[in-house]
N, C-alpha and C positions, 0 to 999 in steps of 0.2 A: 945809382947801385952804391956806392959805399954808405949811403945814408939808408938804404933798405938793410943792408949787413949789419948795421948798428942797431936800428929798431927789431930785427929778427934776434940779434943776439940777448937785447934786454927782455924780450918775450920767453926765452928761453930760460935766461937767469931767474926771471920771476915765477915761472913756473916750476924750475928746481925747488926756488923757496917754499913756495906754496906747498911742494909735496913735502918735504922735510918738516914743514909745521903740521900735516896731516898725520905725518909719522910719528912725531914728537907726542902729537896730543893722543894719538892711539895707542904708543906705548905708556903714556901717563894715564889714560883711563884704564888700560889692561892691568897696572900697577895699583890701580884704585879699587879695581873688581879683585884682584888676589888678595890684598890687604884685609878687604872688607869681607872676602870669604874665609879668610884665616881667622879673623876675628869672630865671624860667626861660628866657625868649627870650635874654636877655643871655647866658647860660651856652651855650646852644645857638649864638648867633651867632658867638662867638669860634672853636667848633669846637675847643677844647682848646689854642687859643693866646692866648697873653697880649697884653691889650689894648698898642697902641702906647705909649710911655712919654714921648715927647716930644711938642712943640706943632706937630703937622701941620695945624692948622686954616687955615692960610693956603696951602696949597699941594694938599691933597687933602680928598677928600671919599668915606669910605671907604661902601662898600654895605651891605647887611643883614647879612652875613656880617663886616664889618669889614674888609674888605680893599679897596685902591685900585690897587693894581698887580700885576704879573706879571714873570714872566721866562719867557723862550722854552722850551719843553719840550725843546729841542734844542741843547745848548752850542756845535753845529758850526756851528749857525745864527745863534746870537745869546745872551750871556749879559746882554744889557743888560736895564735895567728900564723896562717900559713901563706908560701907565695904562691900568686896566679900561676906561675911558669918558673923554668928555670934562669929565666934572666933575674931575677931579684933572688938575695939569699933569705936561706931560711933562718940564719943566727940573728933572730930579733925578739925584743920584749916588747911589749907594751905597757906603759904608765896609766893606771885608771885610779881617780879619787874620788871615794865616796862623800855623801852626806854634807855637800860644800852648797853654801857658805856657812859652818857651822856657827850659827849665832849662839851669845854674845862676844865669843871669842873665835873668831875665825882666822884662819892663817893662810889663805888661799894665795892673796897678794904676794907673801915672802915666797912661797913654795914656786908660784908661778915666775917670779923674777928670779929665782935660782935657775928654773929650769931653762927659762929664756937666755940666761947667761950663758949656758951649757949648749945651747942650740938643740934643746929636747922640747918636745910637742907631747901632749897628753891628753886622756879624756877626763871632763871634770862632771862628774854626775850629780845633778841637783837635786835636793830636796824642796818641793815647792813651798813647805810652810816656812822656809827661810826668804822666801821669794815674795814675801807679803808686807814687809817692811822696806822702807827707801834705802836702807842700810844695804840689807841682803840683794836688793836688785843693782844696787851700785857696786857692789864688789864683783858680782857675775857678769857685768858688762865691762866693767875694767879686766877681767880675767878673757873675756871673749877677744875685747879688743886687742890684747896681745897676741892673738892668733891662736888660742887654745879651743877645742872643740867641746860643746856643753851636751851632756847625756841627760838622762831622765831618770830618778831613782825614787819616784813617786811623791805623793804630795806631804803625807805622812808617816812613811816608813812603816806602813802595818806589815804582817804576814798575808799574803795576799790568799793564801791557800785557807784562810778562814773567812775571807769576804765572798760576796756574792759576785756575781760578773758585772752588775750595775755597778756595785760599790768599786769593784776594780776599775771599770772603766772611767769612772770619776777621780780615782787617785791617779791615772795615768794621763788621762787627756787633761786634767788641769795643769799638771807641772808642763804637760807639752805647750800649752796655751802661754802660761807664764815665761817661759823659757822664749819661746818665739816674739812674745812681745817685747823683751829685752834686749834679744841679740838680732832678730829678724831673719834669722835662719831654723828650716826646718831641721828638727830633732832625728838623728839617726840611731841613736843607741839607749837602749833601755836594761838594766839591771835591777832585779828584783831584791827586795831588802832581804838579808839572810841566805838569799839564793834558792827561796822558796816561790815555785809557781806552779800553774796547773794548765791543764788546755784552754780554760778562758784566758787565761794571760797570754798564751800564744795565739789566740784567735783577735783577741784584741790589741797586740802588738802588730799584726799583720794587717789590720785595718786602719793602725795609726802609722804604716810605714817605720817600724821602730824593730831593729834587731835586738833579741834579747840575748844576753851574754852572762855568763856567771865570771869566773875566774879561775887560775891555778894556784897559786898560794896568796896570803896576807897575813900578817902578823902583828900589825900595829895595835889591833883593837886588844890582844892577850897582855893579862896585867905583867906578866914577867919580859915583855919587850917594850914597854912603855917609857923607854929612856932611848936616846938616839943612838948611843954606841951599841947597846943591846940589840936594837933592831935593825941596825945596819949589819951586824955580825950573821944573824939567823936570816935576812933577807939575802945574803949574796953567798950564802953556805947551807944550802936545804936540799932534799931530793926530791923537790917538785920543780928546782930551777933547771930548766932547758930551753933550747931553742923554739921559738914561739909564746913563750909563757905569758900568759896575761896575768900582770902582777895588781893586786888589790890594795889598797893605800886608802888613808882618810884623811880629812881635813883636822889635825891634830898636831900639837905643838912638838912632839918628840919624833913625828914624821918630818915635819919641816927641818928638827935639827939633823935627821939623817939624809935628807934627800941628795946632798953635795955628794956624800960618799958613795951614795947608792950609783949613782950616774956614774961618778969614776970608776966605782968596783965593776960592773957590768960590762964596762966598756973595756976594762984590764983583761977579762974575761973572754973578751971576743964577740960580746953582743953588742949589736946594732940598737937603739930604742928606736923602735917605729913610729914614724909620724902618722896619726890613726887617720889624716885625710887621705892616705895611700890605700887604705882600706875599703874594701866595696862593701856596702850594706847588701844583705841577702834576704829574700823573705823565708819566715822561722818555718821550719818543718813541722808538718802536722801528723806525722808518722807517731805510732803510739811511745809513751815516753817509758824509758828504762825502768824497772820494777825498783 
């Protein structure tokens, strides 16, 4: 009898251990499924757009897709940056740099290093003509690898209103192709040279999944502001500076000189410099353009 009790106890103990092992395996399997699901959702969440690279937690709360801001779908109405909802601050400005990398004397690495040191992201809008050389491609790749978003500013910087549909398409599509070859990322933003565009431009941008944008203000191309201190002063104190301002700058030495002061100055005035990866791309409006 005693022997039977011992055998029964051993069998019961073995059964309990087997049950525990199955429960552990089940928990481990469930955890794996949850982690895989989270990873899958994370991939979908960003919709092929890289995660914002700066610390935006003090001013933005992204939605499930990873976005917190938008730019109006018609640049004739506005190219300002606006929050998607009340969870994110409207007190932001966007830094954009055109004509990059302007060879033979580009300053984008210096500017990118200044931005990175200050935890600021920006959009660098490239001209395809500068990406035909190994030097230009290398400079743009380095900026992209530092975490900055690359936009399209046409191949040769023409007035698009003077071009046919086919000529415009070639200007925009070729630069898209070159940027993708260098970065491996689909381009989201397009800025027309001189801010000039027409219906053809809009339709082409929609076909190529580009959002067309203009700007709120920019001074570094004007003769009287081609010096760091003068540029910083006018950029920090002008009637066009307000929440959501889309600030135009270029690959120029005096812009590089002013950049550190601009970052500190905007922050002192209460503005956050928005990470462009928090901005959702929209299809461009095909409503009639303003006269």
